[in-house]
C-alpha positions, -999 to +999 in steps of 0.1 A: +385+069-174+369+036-164+345+021-188+309+017-176+298-016-162+271-033-183+257-050-152+249-018-134+212-008-133+215+024-113+238+041-087+229+045-050+215+080-045+235+084-013+269+068-017+269+063-055+276+026-052+265+007-082+232-014-080+233-043-104+204-057-124+182-080-103+200-069-071+181-061-038+179-024-030+158+000-009+134+028-019+117+054+002+080+051+012+074+088+004+059+091-030+079+123-039+111+103-037+099+078-063+089+102-091+105+099-125+126+130-121+139+121-086+139+083-085+159+078-053+173+042-048+196+031-021+220+002-017+214-002+020+191+009+048+219+030+062+221+050+029+183+054+030+185+066+066+210+093+056+186+108+031+158+110+057+179+134+078+185+155+047+149+157+034+134+157+069+106+132+063+081+132+092+069+096+085+089+074+063+104+039+061+127+019+039+110-005+014+129-034+001+128-038-037+145-057-064+161-041-095+146-053-129+166-076-151+184-064-182+156-079-204+129-062-184+147-028-187+151-033-225+113-041-229+103-010-210+127+012-230+118-002-264+081-008-257+061-039-266+055-049-302+021-035-313-002-058-331-033-048-350-064-064-336-082-088-359-115-075-372-145-087-352-169-110-371-201-094-381-231-107-360-265-110-377-290-085-365-314-101-339-350-106-348-374-082-331-388-099-300-423-097-287-426-077-255-431-099-225-464-095-205-461-075-174-459-097-143-487-094-118-477-085-083-482-113-059-497-106-025-478-135-009-444-122-019-430-097+005-408-069-009-371-075-005-354-053+021-330-028+006-294-038+013-264-016+015-252+001-016-223-017-033-189-002-027-199+013+006-173+034+023-180+026+060-181-006+081-203-007+112-188-019+144-206-028+176-201-003+204-188+026+183-190+046+152-188+033+116-152+030+104-143+039+068-130+012+045-110+037+024-075+030+037-046+009+025-048-025+042-011-033+033+002+001+044+030-002+070+021+019+101+055+016+118+090+028+108+107-005+100+143+009+104+135+024+138+119-009+150+149-029+139+173-004+155+154-005+188+155-043+190+192-043+180+201-017+206+181-034+233+191-070+227+216-073+199+191-094+179+181-091+142+145-085+132+125-103+105+107-081+080+074-099+090+075-081+124+065-048+108+033-064+095+024-079+129+031-046+146+010-028+120-020-050+129-016-041+166-015-004+157-046-006+135-065-024+164-054+003+189-064+031+165-098+015+159-104+013+197-094+049+201-119+060+173-147+041+191-139+058+224-139+092+208-172+084+191-189+074+223-180+108+238-196+126+208-162+139+196-147+140+161-111+143+174-092+114+188-074+124+220-046+107+239-071+095+266-090+076+239-060+053+233-063+021+253-035+014+278-007-009+267-008-029+299-038-038+320-030-036+357 
């Protein structure tokens, strides 16, 4: 029986290949694959792709990650050293202050206009309905592995990871235009005809 390798952090969830401390690996974008009980990690995009067919994810992509170092793993396992906080110095009680006289309203001062409430959930856009701000700005809207495979099959070229972010910006712009088109028609459902054409003839 082979002795365990001290440099191994975890095993690939698909091929059982060891993933070492500090090594690059991939995880699934679906939250259920990253829970403490499941914790799926993959040594390559191909291994990640094999689990997608098994779990039948409808919308998922591989996220590149880096395994923690041995020291980081030990700190998480043992926990940080707890230190008792120093007692706060006592502050003298403030002397009672005299109430300030009420300010007289000035006729020359116009009341300030009420602005939008802080933390608003919508953003107004010209020519369409207000769009909600409650979404993940950094969320990738394309399947990275599918994009890379398409480019490789079409041209044999490799694809930079930054391409996914650029494509995501285009997808967000197209979705916002489709939302505005549906709003102009008085609908609350975005249809295929609301999506702007990819090419203008």
